[in-house]
HTML snippet that shows the backbone in 3Dmol.js (N, CA, C, O; Angstrom):
<script src="https://3Dmol.org/build/3Dmol-min.js"></script>
<div id="view" style="width:600px;height:400px;position:relative"></div>
<script>
const pdb = `
ATOM      1  N   UNK A   1      24.126 -18.470  30.596  1.00  0.00           N
ATOM      2  CA  UNK A   1      24.590 -17.420  31.480  1.00  0.00           C
ATOM      3  C   UNK A   1      25.336 -16.346  30.697  1.00  0.00           C
ATOM      4  O   UNK A   1      25.133 -15.152  30.916  1.00  0.00           O
ATOM      5  N   UNK A   2      26.216 -16.789  29.767  1.00  0.00           N
ATOM      6  CA  UNK A   2      26.970 -15.824  28.970  1.00  0.00           C
ATOM      7  C   UNK A   2      26.041 -15.002  28.083  1.00  0.00           C
ATOM      8  O   UNK A   2      26.286 -13.821  27.838  1.00  0.00           O
ATOM      9  N   UNK A   3      24.977 -15.634  27.608  1.00  0.00           N
ATOM     10  CA  UNK A   3      24.012 -14.935  26.758  1.00  0.00           C
ATOM     11  C   UNK A   3      23.304 -13.814  27.497  1.00  0.00           C
ATOM     12  O   UNK A   3      23.073 -12.743  26.935  1.00  0.00           O
ATOM     13  N   UNK A   4      22.956 -14.058  28.761  1.00  0.00           N
ATOM     14  CA  UNK A   4      22.287 -13.034  29.565  1.00  0.00           C
ATOM     15  C   UNK A   4      23.219 -11.865  29.846  1.00  0.00           C
ATOM     16  O   UNK A   4      22.800 -10.708  29.818  1.00  0.00           O
ATOM     17  N   UNK A   5      24.480 -12.170  30.115  1.00  0.00           N
ATOM     18  CA  UNK A   5      25.459 -11.107  30.377  1.00  0.00           C
ATOM     19  C   UNK A   5      25.669 -10.278  29.112  1.00  0.00           C
ATOM     20  O   UNK A   5      25.705  -9.048  29.164  1.00  0.00           O
ATOM     21  N   UNK A   6      25.806 -10.955  27.987  1.00  0.00           N
ATOM     22  CA  UNK A   6      25.998 -10.260  26.719  1.00  0.00           C
ATOM     23  C   UNK A   6      24.787  -9.395  26.382  1.00  0.00           C
ATOM     24  O   UNK A   6      24.937  -8.268  25.911  1.00  0.00           O
ATOM     25  N   UNK A   7      23.604  -9.916  26.619  1.00  0.00           N
ATOM     26  CA  UNK A   7      22.381  -9.160  26.375  1.00  0.00           C
ATOM     27  C   UNK A   7      22.303  -7.939  27.283  1.00  0.00           C
ATOM     28  O   UNK A   7      21.894  -6.867  26.838  1.00  0.00           O
ATOM     29  N   UNK A   8      22.688  -8.085  28.547  1.00  0.00           N
ATOM     30  CA  UNK A   8      22.699  -6.958  29.480  1.00  0.00           C
ATOM     31  C   UNK A   8      23.690  -5.886  29.070  1.00  0.00           C
ATOM     32  O   UNK A   8      23.382  -4.696  29.132  1.00  0.00           O
ATOM     33  N   UNK A   9      24.883  -6.303  28.651  1.00  0.00           N
ATOM     34  CA  UNK A   9      25.899  -5.341  28.197  1.00  0.00           C
ATOM     35  C   UNK A   9      25.419  -4.625  26.942  1.00  0.00           C
ATOM     36  O   UNK A   9      25.604  -3.415  26.808  1.00  0.00           O
ATOM     37  N   UNK A  10      24.806  -5.359  26.026  1.00  0.00           N
ATOM     38  CA  UNK A  10      24.276  -4.755  24.812  1.00  0.00           C
ATOM     39  C   UNK A  10      23.173  -3.748  25.137  1.00  0.00           C
ATOM     40  O   UNK A  10      23.120  -2.672  24.541  1.00  0.00           O
ATOM     41  N   UNK A  11      22.299  -4.092  26.073  1.00  0.00           N
ATOM     42  CA  UNK A  11      21.249  -3.166  26.505  1.00  0.00           C
ATOM     43  C   UNK A  11      21.814  -1.903  27.112  1.00  0.00           C
ATOM     44  O   UNK A  11      21.346  -0.804  26.813  1.00  0.00           O
ATOM     45  N   UNK A  12      22.823  -2.048  27.969  1.00  0.00           N
ATOM     46  CA  UNK A  12      23.461  -0.871  28.572  1.00  0.00           C
ATOM     47  C   UNK A  12      24.140  -0.006  27.517  1.00  0.00           C
ATOM     48  O   UNK A  12      24.114   1.221  27.607  1.00  0.00           O
ATOM     49  N   UNK A  13      24.743  -0.637  26.528  1.00  0.00           N
ATOM     50  CA  UNK A  13      25.384   0.106  25.448  1.00  0.00           C
ATOM     51  C   UNK A  13      24.360   0.918  24.659  1.00  0.00           C
ATOM     52  O   UNK A  13      24.606   2.081  24.338  1.00  0.00           O
ATOM     53  N   UNK A  14      23.236   0.326  24.352  1.00  0.00           N
ATOM     54  CA  UNK A  14      22.183   1.035  23.616  1.00  0.00           C
ATOM     55  C   UNK A  14      21.635   2.191  24.440  1.00  0.00           C
ATOM     56  O   UNK A  14      21.427   3.281  23.907  1.00  0.00           O
ATOM     57  N   UNK A  15      21.397   1.973  25.732  1.00  0.00           N
ATOM     58  CA  UNK A  15      20.923   3.052  26.609  1.00  0.00           C
ATOM     59  C   UNK A  15      21.942   4.179  26.652  1.00  0.00           C
ATOM     60  O   UNK A  15      21.571   5.351  26.596  1.00  0.00           O
ATOM     61  N   UNK A  16      23.228   3.837  26.750  1.00  0.00           N
ATOM     62  CA  UNK A  16      24.276   4.865  26.781  1.00  0.00           C
ATOM     63  C   UNK A  16      24.299   5.658  25.479  1.00  0.00           C
ATOM     64  O   UNK A  16      24.456   6.879  25.500  1.00  0.00           O
ATOM     65  N   UNK A  17      24.144   4.968  24.338  1.00  0.00           N
ATOM     66  CA  UNK A  17      24.130   5.661  23.049  1.00  0.00           C
ATOM     67  C   UNK A  17      22.943   6.610  22.933  1.00  0.00           C
ATOM     68  O   UNK A  17      23.077   7.709  22.394  1.00  0.00           O
ATOM     69  N   UNK A  18      21.793   6.197  23.430  1.00  0.00           N
ATOM     70  CA  UNK A  18      20.605   7.056  23.385  1.00  0.00           C
ATOM     71  C   UNK A  18      20.793   8.266  24.279  1.00  0.00           C
ATOM     72  O   UNK A  18      20.510   9.391  23.868  1.00  0.00           O
ATOM     73  N   UNK A  19      21.269   8.048  25.505  1.00  0.00           N
ATOM     74  CA  UNK A  19      21.454   9.147  26.458  1.00  0.00           C
ATOM     75  C   UNK A  19      22.518  10.121  25.966  1.00  0.00           C
ATOM     76  O   UNK A  19      22.363  11.332  26.118  1.00  0.00           O
ATOM     77  N   UNK A  20      23.583   9.614  25.384  1.00  0.00           N
ATOM     78  CA  UNK A  20      24.671  10.492  24.942  1.00  0.00           C
ATOM     79  C   UNK A  20      24.330  11.241  23.660  1.00  0.00           C
ATOM     80  O   UNK A  20      25.042  12.177  23.296  1.00  0.00           O
ATOM     81  N   UNK A  21      23.274  10.859  22.974  1.00  0.00           N
ATOM     82  CA  UNK A  21      22.843  11.583  21.790  1.00  0.00           C
ATOM     83  C   UNK A  21      23.293  10.983  20.476  1.00  0.00           C
ATOM     84  O   UNK A  21      22.951  11.503  19.414  1.00  0.00           O
ATOM     85  N   UNK A  22      24.048   9.906  20.523  1.00  0.00           N
ATOM     86  CA  UNK A  22      24.489   9.287  19.277  1.00  0.00           C
ATOM     87  C   UNK A  22      23.336   8.609  18.545  1.00  0.00           C
ATOM     88  O   UNK A  22      23.307   8.587  17.315  1.00  0.00           O
ATOM     89  N   UNK A  23      22.398   8.063  19.288  1.00  0.00           N
ATOM     90  CA  UNK A  23      21.235   7.409  18.685  1.00  0.00           C
ATOM     91  C   UNK A  23      19.993   8.235  18.977  1.00  0.00           C
ATOM     92  O   UNK A  23      19.224   7.883  19.871  1.00  0.00           O
ATOM     93  N   UNK A  24      19.779   9.315  18.253  1.00  0.00           N
ATOM     94  CA  UNK A  24      18.545  10.062  18.452  1.00  0.00           C
ATOM     95  C   UNK A  24      17.492   9.554  17.474  1.00  0.00           C
ATOM     96  O   UNK A  24      17.811   8.822  16.537  1.00  0.00           O
ATOM     97  N   UNK A  25      16.254   9.936  17.689  1.00  0.00           N
ATOM     98  CA  UNK A  25      15.142   9.391  16.925  1.00  0.00           C
ATOM     99  C   UNK A  25      15.263   9.703  15.442  1.00  0.00           C
ATOM    100  O   UNK A  25      14.943   8.855  14.609  1.00  0.00           O
ATOM    101  N   UNK A  26      15.718  10.896  15.097  1.00  0.00           N
ATOM    102  CA  UNK A  26      15.814  11.240  13.678  1.00  0.00           C
ATOM    103  C   UNK A  26      16.877  10.406  12.970  1.00  0.00           C
ATOM    104  O   UNK A  26      16.701  10.041  11.807  1.00  0.00           O
ATOM    105  N   UNK A  27      17.973  10.102  13.655  1.00  0.00           N
ATOM    106  CA  UNK A  27      19.016   9.266  13.059  1.00  0.00           C
ATOM    107  C   UNK A  27      18.503   7.853  12.825  1.00  0.00           C
ATOM    108  O   UNK A  27      18.751   7.261  11.775  1.00  0.00           O
ATOM    109  N   UNK A  28      17.792   7.318  13.803  1.00  0.00           N
ATOM    110  CA  UNK A  28      17.236   5.964  13.672  1.00  0.00           C
ATOM    111  C   UNK A  28      16.202   5.929  12.555  1.00  0.00           C
ATOM    112  O   UNK A  28      16.200   5.005  11.743  1.00  0.00           O
ATOM    113  N   UNK A  29      15.312   6.940  12.506  1.00  0.00           N
ATOM    114  CA  UNK A  29      14.306   6.994  11.444  1.00  0.00           C
ATOM    115  C   UNK A  29      14.958   7.100  10.078  1.00  0.00           C
ATOM    116  O   UNK A  29      14.518   6.458   9.124  1.00  0.00           O
ATOM    117  N   UNK A  30      16.008   7.909   9.980  1.00  0.00           N
ATOM    118  CA  UNK A  30      16.707   8.070   8.709  1.00  0.00           C
ATOM    119  C   UNK A  30      17.317   6.751   8.251  1.00  0.00           C
ATOM    120  O   UNK A  30      17.250   6.413   7.069  1.00  0.00           O
ATOM    121  N   UNK A  31      17.904   6.013   9.165  1.00  0.00           N
ATOM    122  CA  UNK A  31      18.498   4.717   8.817  1.00  0.00           C
ATOM    123  C   UNK A  31      17.430   3.729   8.366  1.00  0.00           C
ATOM    124  O   UNK A  31      17.634   2.985   7.406  1.00  0.00           O
ATOM    125  N   UNK A  32      16.304   3.720   9.049  1.00  0.00           N
ATOM    126  CA  UNK A  32      15.204   2.820   8.677  1.00  0.00           C
ATOM    127  C   UNK A  32      14.654   3.203   7.309  1.00  0.00           C
ATOM    128  O   UNK A  32      14.387   2.334   6.479  1.00  0.00           O
ATOM    129  N   UNK A  33      14.482   4.521   7.071  1.00  0.00           N
ATOM    130  CA  UNK A  33      13.973   4.977   5.782  1.00  0.00           C
ATOM    131  C   UNK A  33      14.921   4.600   4.653  1.00  0.00           C
ATOM    132  O   UNK A  33      14.477   4.206   3.574  1.00  0.00           O
ATOM    133  N   UNK A  34      16.216   4.718   4.892  1.00  0.00           N
ATOM    134  CA  UNK A  34      17.200   4.368   3.871  1.00  0.00           C
ATOM    135  C   UNK A  34      17.179   2.870   3.588  1.00  0.00           C
ATOM    136  O   UNK A  34      17.267   2.455   2.432  1.00  0.00           O
ATOM    137  N   UNK A  35      17.063   2.070   4.620  1.00  0.00           N
ATOM    138  CA  UNK A  35      17.109   0.616   4.452  1.00  0.00           C
ATOM    139  C   UNK A  35      15.851   0.063   3.788  1.00  0.00           C
ATOM    140  O   UNK A  35      15.936  -0.861   2.979  1.00  0.00           O
ATOM    141  N   UNK A  36      14.686   0.618   4.119  1.00  0.00           N
ATOM    142  CA  UNK A  36      13.431   0.052   3.633  1.00  0.00           C
ATOM    143  C   UNK A  36      12.840   0.789   2.447  1.00  0.00           C
ATOM    144  O   UNK A  36      12.024   0.220   1.722  1.00  0.00           O
ATOM    145  N   UNK A  37      13.227   2.034   2.229  1.00  0.00           N
ATOM    146  CA  UNK A  37      12.637   2.827   1.155  1.00  0.00           C
ATOM    147  C   UNK A  37      11.330   3.475   1.545  1.00  0.00           C
ATOM    148  O   UNK A  37      10.671   4.090   0.706  1.00  0.00           O
ATOM    149  N   UNK A  38      10.941   3.351   2.805  1.00  0.00           N
ATOM    150  CA  UNK A  38       9.711   3.967   3.298  1.00  0.00           C
ATOM    151  C   UNK A  38      10.086   5.265   3.994  1.00  0.00           C
ATOM    152  O   UNK A  38      10.949   5.271   4.872  1.00  0.00           O
ATOM    153  N   UNK A  39       9.444   6.372   3.609  1.00  0.00           N
ATOM    154  CA  UNK A  39       9.784   7.682   4.143  1.00  0.00           C
ATOM    155  C   UNK A  39       8.568   8.290   4.832  1.00  0.00           C
ATOM    156  O   UNK A  39       7.458   8.241   4.300  1.00  0.00           O
ATOM    157  N   UNK A  40       8.779   8.866   6.019  1.00  0.00           N
ATOM    158  CA  UNK A  40       7.726   9.588   6.719  1.00  0.00           C
ATOM    159  C   UNK A  40       7.665  11.001   6.158  1.00  0.00           C
ATOM    160  O   UNK A  40       8.688  11.680   6.063  1.00  0.00           O
ATOM    161  N   UNK A  41       6.465  11.447   5.785  1.00  0.00           N
ATOM    162  CA  UNK A  41       6.312  12.762   5.170  1.00  0.00           C
ATOM    163  C   UNK A  41       5.248  13.570   5.898  1.00  0.00           C
ATOM    164  O   UNK A  41       4.388  13.020   6.585  1.00  0.00           O
ATOM    165  N   UNK A  42       5.325  14.882   5.736  1.00  0.00           N
ATOM    166  CA  UNK A  42       4.322  15.783   6.296  1.00  0.00           C
ATOM    167  C   UNK A  42       3.282  16.088   5.219  1.00  0.00           C
ATOM    168  O   UNK A  42       3.437  15.704   4.060  1.00  0.00           O
ATOM    169  N   UNK A  43       2.225  16.780   5.624  1.00  0.00           N
ATOM    170  CA  UNK A  43       1.187  17.165   4.672  1.00  0.00           C
ATOM    171  C   UNK A  43       1.765  18.132   3.639  1.00  0.00           C
ATOM    172  O   UNK A  43       1.395  18.083   2.466  1.00  0.00           O
ATOM    173  N   UNK A  44       2.671  19.010   4.071  1.00  0.00           N
ATOM    174  CA  UNK A  44       3.292  19.948   3.131  1.00  0.00           C
ATOM    175  C   UNK A  44       4.102  19.211   2.067  1.00  0.00           C
ATOM    176  O   UNK A  44       4.092  19.599   0.899  1.00  0.00           O
ATOM    177  N   UNK A  45       4.796  18.159   2.465  1.00  0.00           N
ATOM    178  CA  UNK A  45       5.549  17.369   1.487  1.00  0.00           C
ATOM    179  C   UNK A  45       4.607  16.645   0.529  1.00  0.00           C
ATOM    180  O   UNK A  45       4.918  16.489  -0.652  1.00  0.00           O
ATOM    181  N   UNK A  46       3.449  16.200   1.038  1.00  0.00           N
ATOM    182  CA  UNK A  46       2.457  15.583   0.158  1.00  0.00           C
ATOM    183  C   UNK A  46       1.930  16.602  -0.844  1.00  0.00           C
ATOM    184  O   UNK A  46       1.696  16.272  -2.007  1.00  0.00           O
ATOM    185  N   UNK A  47       1.744  17.848  -0.391  1.00  0.00           N
ATOM    186  CA  UNK A  47       1.284  18.905  -1.297  1.00  0.00           C
ATOM    187  C   UNK A  47       2.309  19.127  -2.407  1.00  0.00           C
ATOM    188  O   UNK A  47       1.952  19.257  -3.578  1.00  0.00           O
ATOM    189  N   UNK A  48       3.572  19.170  -2.030  1.00  0.00           N
ATOM    190  CA  UNK A  48       4.634  19.363  -3.014  1.00  0.00           C
ATOM    191  C   UNK A  48       4.669  18.195  -4.006  1.00  0.00           C
ATOM    192  O   UNK A  48       4.863  18.397  -5.205  1.00  0.00           O
ATOM    193  N   UNK A  49       4.481  16.989  -3.503  1.00  0.00           N
ATOM    194  CA  UNK A  49       4.463  15.819  -4.381  1.00  0.00           C
ATOM    195  C   UNK A  49       3.277  15.874  -5.340  1.00  0.00           C
ATOM    196  O   UNK A  49       3.396  15.481  -6.501  1.00  0.00           O
ATOM    197  N   UNK A  50       2.126  16.364  -4.852  1.00  0.00           N
ATOM    198  CA  UNK A  50       0.947  16.489  -5.710  1.00  0.00           C
ATOM    199  C   UNK A  50       1.183  17.534  -6.796  1.00  0.00           C
ATOM    200  O   UNK A  50       0.780  17.345  -7.943  1.00  0.00           O
ATOM    201  N   UNK A  51       1.839  18.639  -6.431  1.00  0.00           N
ATOM    202  CA  UNK A  51       2.134  19.676  -7.419  1.00  0.00           C
ATOM    203  C   UNK A  51       3.118  19.182  -8.475  1.00  0.00           C
ATOM    204  O   UNK A  51       3.055  19.605  -9.629  1.00  0.00           O
ATOM    205  N   UNK A  52       4.027  18.289  -8.084  1.00  0.00           N
ATOM    206  CA  UNK A  52       5.001  17.728  -9.027  1.00  0.00           C
ATOM    207  C   UNK A  52       4.409  16.582  -9.846  1.00  0.00           C
ATOM    208  O   UNK A  52       5.043  16.097 -10.783  1.00  0.00           O
ATOM    209  N   UNK A  53       3.195  16.148  -9.496  1.00  0.00           N
ATOM    210  CA  UNK A  53       2.542  15.077 -10.237  1.00  0.00           C
ATOM    211  C   UNK A  53       2.928  13.680  -9.800  1.00  0.00           C
ATOM    212  O   UNK A  53       2.624  12.711 -10.496  1.00  0.00           O
ATOM    213  N   UNK A  54       3.590  13.556  -8.665  1.00  0.00           N
ATOM    214  CA  UNK A  54       4.001  12.235  -8.179  1.00  0.00           C
ATOM    215  C   UNK A  54       2.838  11.464  -7.571  1.00  0.00           C
ATOM    216  O   UNK A  54       2.803  10.235  -7.638  1.00  0.00           O
ATOM    217  N   UNK A  55       1.889  12.175  -6.980  1.00  0.00           N
ATOM    218  CA  UNK A  55       0.682  11.561  -6.418  1.00  0.00           C
ATOM    219  C   UNK A  55      -0.516  12.380  -6.893  1.00  0.00           C
ATOM    220  O   UNK A  55      -0.358  13.557  -7.215  1.00  0.00           O
ATOM    221  N   UNK A  56      -1.706  11.788  -6.943  1.00  0.00           N
ATOM    222  CA  UNK A  56      -2.888  12.562  -7.331  1.00  0.00           C
ATOM    223  C   UNK A  56      -3.199  13.657  -6.305  1.00  0.00           C
ATOM    224  O   UNK A  56      -2.957  13.493  -5.110  1.00  0.00           O
ATOM    225  N   UNK A  57      -3.734  14.767  -6.795  1.00  0.00           N
ATOM    226  CA  UNK A  57      -4.062  15.889  -5.920  1.00  0.00           C
ATOM    227  C   UNK A  57      -5.127  15.489  -4.895  1.00  0.00           C
ATOM    228  O   UNK A  57      -5.135  15.999  -3.775  1.00  0.00           O
ATOM    229  N   UNK A  58      -6.019  14.581  -5.278  1.00  0.00           N
ATOM    230  CA  UNK A  58      -7.076  14.134  -4.369  1.00  0.00           C
ATOM    231  C   UNK A  58      -6.495  13.430  -3.143  1.00  0.00           C
ATOM    232  O   UNK A  58      -7.057  13.516  -2.052  1.00  0.00           O
ATOM    233  N   UNK A  59      -5.384  12.743  -3.321  1.00  0.00           N
ATOM    234  CA  UNK A  59      -4.726  12.077  -2.192  1.00  0.00           C
ATOM    235  C   UNK A  59      -4.239  13.123  -1.199  1.00  0.00           C
ATOM    236  O   UNK A  59      -4.389  12.952   0.011  1.00  0.00           O
ATOM    237  N   UNK A  60      -3.652  14.212  -1.712  1.00  0.00           N
ATOM    238  CA  UNK A  60      -3.210  15.303  -0.835  1.00  0.00           C
ATOM    239  C   UNK A  60      -4.391  15.914  -0.100  1.00  0.00           C
ATOM    240  O   UNK A  60      -4.311  16.146   1.106  1.00  0.00           O
ATOM    241  N   UNK A  61      -5.489  16.181  -0.805  1.00  0.00           N
ATOM    242  CA  UNK A  61      -6.661  16.802  -0.160  1.00  0.00           C
ATOM    243  C   UNK A  61      -7.236  15.885   0.916  1.00  0.00           C
ATOM    244  O   UNK A  61      -7.631  16.353   1.984  1.00  0.00           O
ATOM    245  N   UNK A  62      -7.285  14.586   0.641  1.00  0.00           N
ATOM    246  CA  UNK A  62      -7.770  13.631   1.632  1.00  0.00           C
ATOM    247  C   UNK A  62      -6.845  13.605   2.848  1.00  0.00           C
ATOM    248  O   UNK A  62      -7.311  13.555   3.986  1.00  0.00           O
ATOM    249  N   UNK A  63      -5.537  13.638   2.604  1.00  0.00           N
ATOM    250  CA  UNK A  63      -4.565  13.640   3.702  1.00  0.00           C
ATOM    251  C   UNK A  63      -4.716  14.892   4.553  1.00  0.00           C
ATOM    252  O   UNK A  63      -4.645  14.825   5.780  1.00  0.00           O
ATOM    253  N   UNK A  64      -4.924  16.031   3.907  1.00  0.00           N
ATOM    254  CA  UNK A  64      -5.121  17.285   4.633  1.00  0.00           C
ATOM    255  C   UNK A  64      -6.386  17.223   5.476  1.00  0.00           C
ATOM    256  O   UNK A  64      -6.384  17.649   6.631  1.00  0.00           O
ATOM    257  N   UNK A  65      -7.465  16.696   4.910  1.00  0.00           N
ATOM    258  CA  UNK A  65      -8.724  16.552   5.642  1.00  0.00           C
ATOM    259  C   UNK A  65      -8.540  15.654   6.864  1.00  0.00           C
ATOM    260  O   UNK A  65      -8.999  15.990   7.956  1.00  0.00           O
ATOM    261  N   UNK A  66      -7.872  14.517   6.685  1.00  0.00           N
ATOM    262  CA  UNK A  66      -7.649  13.597   7.802  1.00  0.00           C
ATOM    263  C   UNK A  66      -6.736  14.213   8.861  1.00  0.00           C
ATOM    264  O   UNK A  66      -6.919  13.963  10.052  1.00  0.00           O
ATOM    265  N   UNK A  67      -5.758  15.011   8.442  1.00  0.00           N
ATOM    266  CA  UNK A  67      -4.838  15.658   9.389  1.00  0.00           C
ATOM    267  C   UNK A  67      -5.587  16.695  10.221  1.00  0.00           C
ATOM    268  O   UNK A  67      -5.317  16.844  11.412  1.00  0.00           O
ATOM    269  N   UNK A  68      -6.522  17.411   9.607  1.00  0.00           N
ATOM    270  CA  UNK A  68      -7.331  18.376  10.356  1.00  0.00           C
ATOM    271  C   UNK A  68      -8.257  17.660  11.331  1.00  0.00           C
ATOM    272  O   UNK A  68      -8.524  18.160  12.424  1.00  0.00           O
ATOM    273  N   UNK A  69      -8.743  16.495  10.935  1.00  0.00           N
ATOM    274  CA  UNK A  69      -9.603  15.685  11.789  1.00  0.00           C
ATOM    275  C   UNK A  69      -8.843  15.137  12.997  1.00  0.00           C
ATOM    276  O   UNK A  69      -9.362  15.135  14.114  1.00  0.00           O
ATOM    277  N   UNK A  70      -7.614  14.672  12.770  1.00  0.00           N
ATOM    278  CA  UNK A  70      -6.804  14.061  13.820  1.00  0.00           C
ATOM    279  C   UNK A  70      -5.343  14.467  13.622  1.00  0.00           C
ATOM    280  O   UNK A  70      -4.664  13.908  12.760  1.00  0.00           O
ATOM    281  N   UNK A  71      -4.845  15.438  14.411  1.00  0.00           N
ATOM    282  CA  UNK A  71      -3.470  15.922  14.227  1.00  0.00           C
ATOM    283  C   UNK A  71      -2.388  14.880  14.533  1.00  0.00           C
ATOM    284  O   UNK A  71      -1.226  15.095  14.186  1.00  0.00           O
ATOM    285  N   UNK A  72      -2.737  13.766  15.169  1.00  0.00           N
ATOM    286  CA  UNK A  72      -1.742  12.741  15.509  1.00  0.00           C
ATOM    287  C   UNK A  72      -1.430  11.799  14.350  1.00  0.00           C
ATOM    288  O   UNK A  72      -0.546  10.950  14.464  1.00  0.00           O
ATOM    289  N   UNK A  73      -2.138  11.939  13.251  1.00  0.00           N
ATOM    290  CA  UNK A  73      -1.919  11.083  12.088  1.00  0.00           C
ATOM    291  C   UNK A  73      -0.593  11.450  11.431  1.00  0.00           C
ATOM    292  O   UNK A  73      -0.221  12.622  11.374  1.00  0.00           O
ATOM    293  N   UNK A  74       0.115  10.437  10.936  1.00  0.00           N
ATOM    294  CA  UNK A  74       1.289  10.714  10.118  1.00  0.00           C
ATOM    295  C   UNK A  74       1.258   9.818   8.890  1.00  0.00           C
ATOM    296  O   UNK A  74       0.583   8.789   8.864  1.00  0.00           O
ATOM    297  N   UNK A  75       1.994  10.228   7.892  1.00  0.00           N
ATOM    298  CA  UNK A  75       1.959   9.560   6.598  1.00  0.00           C
ATOM    299  C   UNK A  75       3.334   9.022   6.241  1.00  0.00           C
ATOM    300  O   UNK A  75       4.358   9.631   6.552  1.00  0.00           O
ATOM    301  N   UNK A  76       3.336   7.885   5.592  1.00  0.00           N
ATOM    302  CA  UNK A  76       4.574   7.304   5.077  1.00  0.00           C
ATOM    303  C   UNK A  76       4.347   6.987   3.610  1.00  0.00           C
ATOM    304  O   UNK A  76       3.249   6.610   3.199  1.00  0.00           O
ATOM    305  N   UNK A  77       5.399   7.147   2.836  1.00  0.00           N
ATOM    306  CA  UNK A  77       5.298   6.845   1.412  1.00  0.00           C
ATOM    307  C   UNK A  77       6.329   5.791   1.040  1.00  0.00           C
ATOM    308  O   UNK A  77       7.420   5.728   1.607  1.00  0.00           O
ATOM    309  N   UNK A  78       5.956   4.980   0.085  1.00  0.00           N
ATOM    310  CA  UNK A  78       6.893   4.022  -0.501  1.00  0.00           C
ATOM    311  C   UNK A  78       6.570   3.988  -1.990  1.00  0.00           C
ATOM    312  O   UNK A  78       5.505   3.525  -2.398  1.00  0.00           O
ATOM    313  N   UNK A  79       7.493   4.477  -2.781  1.00  0.00           N
ATOM    314  CA  UNK A  79       7.224   4.613  -4.211  1.00  0.00           C
ATOM    315  C   UNK A  79       6.201   5.712  -4.416  1.00  0.00           C
ATOM    316  O   UNK A  79       6.429   6.858  -4.030  1.00  0.00           O
ATOM    317  N   UNK A  80       5.075   5.370  -5.021  1.00  0.00           N
ATOM    318  CA  UNK A  80       4.013   6.355  -5.204  1.00  0.00           C
ATOM    319  C   UNK A  80       2.786   6.031  -4.358  1.00  0.00           C
ATOM    320  O   UNK A  80       1.700   6.549  -4.619  1.00  0.00           O
ATOM    321  N   UNK A  81       2.948   5.182  -3.349  1.00  0.00           N
ATOM    322  CA  UNK A  81       1.844   4.828  -2.461  1.00  0.00           C
ATOM    323  C   UNK A  81       1.975   5.581  -1.145  1.00  0.00           C
ATOM    324  O   UNK A  81       3.068   5.694  -0.590  1.00  0.00           O
ATOM    325  N   UNK A  82       0.848   6.097  -0.649  1.00  0.00           N
ATOM    326  CA  UNK A  82       0.815   6.842   0.607  1.00  0.00           C
ATOM    327  C   UNK A  82       0.084   5.990   1.636  1.00  0.00           C
ATOM    328  O   UNK A  82      -1.018   5.502   1.386  1.00  0.00           O
ATOM    329  N   UNK A  83       0.714   5.818   2.796  1.00  0.00           N
ATOM    330  CA  UNK A  83       0.125   5.031   3.881  1.00  0.00           C
ATOM    331  C   UNK A  83      -0.211   5.955   5.038  1.00  0.00           C
ATOM    332  O   UNK A  83       0.571   6.840   5.384  1.00  0.00           O
ATOM    333  N   UNK A  84      -1.369   5.747   5.630  1.00  0.00           N
ATOM    334  CA  UNK A  84      -1.867   6.553   6.739  1.00  0.00           C
ATOM    335  C   UNK A  84      -1.696   5.769   8.028  1.00  0.00           C
ATOM    336  O   UNK A  84      -2.092   4.606   8.111  1.00  0.00           O
ATOM    337  N   UNK A  85      -1.097   6.412   9.050  1.00  0.00           N
ATOM    338  CA  UNK A  85      -0.900   5.768  10.345  1.00  0.00           C
ATOM    339  C   UNK A  85      -1.515   6.625  11.437  1.00  0.00           C
ATOM    340  O   UNK A  85      -1.380   7.849  11.430  1.00  0.00           O
ATOM    341  N   UNK A  86      -2.182   5.983  12.363  1.00  0.00           N
ATOM    342  CA  UNK A  86      -2.780   6.697  13.502  1.00  0.00           C
ATOM    343  C   UNK A  86      -1.844   6.705  14.671  1.00  0.00           C
ATOM    344  O   UNK A  86      -2.172   7.259  15.721  1.00  0.00           O
TER     345      UNK A  86
END
`;
const viewer = $3Dmol.createViewer("view");
viewer.addModel(pdb, "pdb");
viewer.setStyle({}, {cartoon: {color: "spectrum"}});
viewer.zoomTo();
viewer.render();
</script>
């Protein structure tokens, strides 16, 4: 019984934090990126990485082609690996 009450209070607290603006999506994403080392990037950031030599230029061109094919795609990087998500 105490566990259910505690879970309900915790849920209400999280909802209140989201509604009040303390827990917005960018803050949560930033915390996750910091903790895991995985960063969400745009095609422009991939282009910049290709120009700096961090990733092959062909990876950027492929990412651009896929983004034109499906605008809902987003990319995440970890180290020098690029992951494609639908």
